[in-house]
C-alpha positions in Angstrom: 4.3 35.1 6.1 1.3 33.4 4.4 -2.3 34.1 5.2 -2.8 30.6 6.7 0.1 31.0 9.1 -1.2 34.4 10.2 -4.6 32.8 10.9 -2.9 30.0 12.8 -1.0 32.5 15.0 -4.3 34.3 15.5 -5.9 31.1 16.7 -3.2 30.6 19.2 -3.6 34.1 20.6 -7.4 33.8 20.7 -7.1 30.4 22.4 -4.9 31.7 25.2 -7.2 34.7 25.8 -10.4 32.5 25.9 -8.7 29.9 28.1 -7.8 32.7 30.6 -11.4 34.0 30.7 -13.0 30.5 31.0 -10.5 29.6 33.7 -11.4 32.7 35.6 -15.1 31.9 35.2 -14.5 28.4 36.8 -12.5 29.9 39.6 -15.3 32.4 40.4 -18.0 29.8 40.4 -16.6 26.3 41.1 -19.0 25.1 38.3 -18.1 21.7 36.8 -19.9 22.7 33.6 -17.7 25.8 33.3 -14.7 23.7 34.1 -15.7 21.5 31.1 -15.7 24.6 29.0 -12.2 25.6 30.3 -10.8 22.1 29.7 -12.0 22.2 26.1 -10.2 25.5 25.7 -6.9 23.9 26.8 -7.4 21.6 23.8 -8.0 24.7 21.6 -4.6 26.1 22.7 -2.8 22.8 22.1 -4.3 22.2 18.7 -3.7 25.8 17.7 0.0 25.1 18.3 -0.2 21.8 16.3 -2.0 23.5 13.5 0.6 26.3 13.3 3.4 23.7 13.1 1.6 21.7 10.5 0.8 24.7 8.3 4.4 25.8 8.4 5.5 22.3 7.4 2.8 22.1 4.6 4.2 25.3 3.0 7.6 23.8 2.5 8.5 23.1 -1.2 8.9 19.6 -2.5 12.3 18.0 -1.9 14.1 14.7 -2.7 12.4 12.9 0.2 9.0 14.4 -0.5 8.7 14.9 -4.2 4.9 15.5 -4.0 5.4 18.2 -1.3 4.4 18.4 2.3 0.7 19.3 1.9 -0.6 16.3 3.9 1.0 17.7 7.1 -2.3 19.6 7.7 -4.3 16.4 7.7 -2.1 15.0 10.5 -2.8 18.2 12.5 -6.5 17.8 12.1 -6.4 14.1 13.2 -4.3 15.1 16.2 -7.0 17.7 17.0 -9.7 15.1 16.8 -7.8 12.8 19.2 -7.2 15.7 21.7 -10.9 16.6 21.6 -11.8 13.1 22.6 -9.3 13.1 25.4 -10.8 16.4 26.7 -14.2 14.9 26.5 -13.1 11.9 28.7 -11.6 14.3 31.2 -14.8 16.2 31.4 -16.8 13.0 31.9 -14.5 12.2 34.8 -15.2 15.5 36.4 -18.9 15.3 35.7 -19.0 11.9 37.4 -17.3 13.2 40.6 -19.8 16.2 40.6 -22.8 13.9 40.3 -21.6 11.8 43.2 -21.0 14.9 45.3 -23.0 17.9 43.9 -22.4 21.3 45.5 -23.8 24.9 45.3 -22.2 27.4 43.0 -20.4 30.6 44.0 -20.9 33.9 42.2 -22.6 32.2 39.3 -23.9 35.2 37.4 -20.6 37.0 37.4 -18.9 33.8 36.2 -21.4 33.4 33.4 -20.8 36.9 32.2 -17.1 36.2 32.0 -17.7 32.9 30.2 -20.1 34.6 27.8 -17.4 37.1 26.8 -15.1 34.2 26.0 -17.9 32.6 23.9 -18.4 35.7 21.9 -14.7 35.9 21.1 -14.8 32.2 20.1 -17.9 32.6 17.9 -16.4 35.5 15.9 -13.1 33.7 15.5 -14.6 30.3 14.4 -16.5 32.1 11.6 -13.2 33.7 10.5 -11.4 30.3 10.5 -14.1 28.3 8.7 -14.6 30.9 5.9 -10.9 31.8 5.4 -9.8 28.1 5.8 -12.2 27.1 3.0 -11.0 30.0 0.9 -7.3 29.0 1.3 -8.1 25.2 1.3 -6.6 24.6 4.7 -7.9 21.5 6.4 -6.2 22.4 9.7 -7.9 25.8 9.8 -11.3 24.4 8.9 -11.0 21.7 11.5 -9.9 24.3 14.1 -12.9 26.4 13.2 -15.4 23.6 13.5 -13.9 22.6 16.9 -14.4 26.2 18.1 -18.0 26.1 16.7 -18.7 23.1 18.9 -17.1 24.9 21.8 -19.5 27.9 21.2 -22.5 25.5 21.1 -21.3 23.8 24.3 -20.9 27.2 26.0 -24.5 28.2 25.2 -25.7 24.9 26.6 -23.5 25.4 29.7 -24.9 28.9 30.3 -28.5 27.7 30.0 -27.9 24.8 32.3 -26.1 26.8 35.0 -28.9 29.4 34.9 -31.4 26.5 35.3 -29.4 25.1 38.3 -29.5 28.6 39.9 -33.2 29.0 39.4 -34.2 25.6 40.6 -31.6 25.0 43.2 -30.8 21.6 41.8 -27.0 21.5 42.1 -26.8 18.2 40.3 -27.8 19.9 37.0 -24.3 21.4 36.8 -22.3 18.2 36.6 -25.1 16.5 34.5 -24.8 19.3 32.0 -21.0 18.9 31.9 -21.6 15.2 30.9 -23.8 16.4 28.0 -21.1 18.8 26.9 -18.6 15.9 26.9 -20.9 13.9 24.6 -21.1 16.8 22.2 -17.4 17.2 22.2 -16.9 13.5 21.4 -19.2 13.9 18.4 -17.2 16.9 17.2 -13.9 15.1 17.6 -15.2 12.1 15.6 -16.3 14.4 12.7 -12.9 16.2 12.6 -11.0 12.9 12.5 -13.3 11.4 9.8 -12.8 14.3 7.5 -9.0 14.3 8.0 -8.7 10.6 7.5 -10.4 10.8 4.1 -7.6 13.2 3.0 -4.9 10.8 4.3 -6.6 8.0 2.4 -6.4 9.9 -0.9 -10.2 10.3 -1.2 -11.4 11.7 -4.5 -12.4 15.4 -4.8 -16.1 16.3 -4.2 -18.6 15.3 -6.8 -19.1 19.0 -7.9 -15.4 19.5 -8.4 -15.1 16.2 -10.3 -17.8 17.3 -12.6 -16.0 20.5 -13.3 -12.8 18.7 -14.1 -14.5 16.3 -16.5 -16.2 19.2 -18.3 -13.0 21.2 -18.7 -11.2 18.1 -20.1 -14.1 17.4 -22.6 -14.1 21.1 -23.7 -10.4 21.6 -24.1 -9.3 18.2 -25.6 -10.0 19.3 -29.2 -7.9 17.0 -31.4 -7.9 14.1 -29.0 -10.1 11.0 -29.3 -10.7 10.0 -25.7 -9.7 10.7 -22.1 -10.0 7.9 -19.5 -8.6 6.6 -16.2 -9.3 10.0 -14.6 -8.1 10.1 -11.0 -8.2 12.8 -8.4 -7.1 13.4 -4.9 -6.5 16.3 -2.6 -3.7 17.1 -0.1 -4.2 20.3 1.8 -4.8 23.1 -0.6 -3.4 21.1 -3.6 -5.6 19.0 -5.9 -3.8 16.2 -7.9 -5.4 15.3 -11.3 -4.2 12.6 -13.7 -5.7 10.8 -16.7 -4.8 9.2 -20.0 -5.4 11.0 -23.2 -5.8 9.1 -26.5 -4.8 10.9 -29.7 -4.8 9.8 -33.4 -1.8 7.7 -34.3 -0.5 10.3 -36.8 -0.5 13.1 -34.2 3.0 14.5 -33.7 4.6 14.8 -30.3 4.4 18.6 -30.6 0.7 18.5 -31.5 0.0 16.2 -28.5 2.0 18.4 -26.2 0.0 21.5 -27.3 -3.3 19.7 -26.5 -2.0 18.7 -23.1 -0.8 22.3 -22.4 -4.3 23.7 -23.3 -6.0 21.2 -21.0 -3.6 21.8 -18.2 -3.9 25.5 -18.4 -7.7 25.3 -18.3 -7.7 22.9 -15.4 -5.4 25.1 -13.3 -7.6 28.1 -14.1 -10.8 26.3 -12.9 -9.0 24.3 -10.0 -6.4 26.6 -8.5 -3.4 25.0 -6.8 -3.8 21.8 -9.0 -1.1 19.5 -10.2 -2.0 17.9 -13.5 -0.4 14.8 -15.0 -1.5 13.6 -18.5 -0.4 10.3 -20.1 -0.7 10.4 -23.9 -1.6 7.2 -25.8 -1.7 6.8 -29.6 -5.0 5.3 -30.8 -3.7 1.9 -31.6 -2.1 1.6 -28.1 -5.1 3.0 -26.1 -6.1 0.9 -23.1 -9.7 2.1 -23.1 -10.2 1.4 -19.4 -11.4 3.3 -16.4 -13.7 6.4 -16.4 -14.1 7.6 -20.0 -14.4 11.4 -20.2 -14.7 11.9 -23.9 
């Protein structure tokens, strides 16, 4: 079992525990703001299941129907998570509207807030684990799940503050009004998750810093070649695809050109782990001299 799958299973377990605690907090208080927190946790559980399935699919080796592998499955999971976050936000807005139309006093608010606070502490610790480990293992699904949990923690802090304010002032309408603000924050979180995932599905180039490293490695290791151009990159899950054209002197033998390519490929895979490198060799008199020139 891979580390990413273990983390995905951990997310599912944490999501179920947190959902139970937040559901208990809502049952104790009748707070719409706490209900909004619980509704978001139902999304956490659903997306944890989706992330687990996507990560398992992404680890499958390439086959005849998917010669480039299944790495993009994680991006689909992250897009689904963004959609479900938005659906949860709309449900919360509906409950907030009903609460504003008919506000009511809270029951046992302090005890409920303590239970909700325990759930938030668990979420806060786990979102840190997901974001740090997800970046280390280059897992878009885990990183997206971590950022969603982070937004959940922020929402919970706001909910706690608002419910305390409602208790102190006696303004019952603050509870549903705060739930509406939580929904807006969740909507923003869902949009950011979807935007990041769609960039991967659209084969967006690697980050500027990574691209600079790739160019420097090619320039350093391409001793014996004349030029590298048409450099293209994209990422799919934890895998980075790199391809470019390499121009060599016309008298260079196939063996010599192959040795240059092997040297560049080895250096790139050392600097960019989990990379797949494709190099098209051109003799000097057939070079196209187009695209991004590296050397």
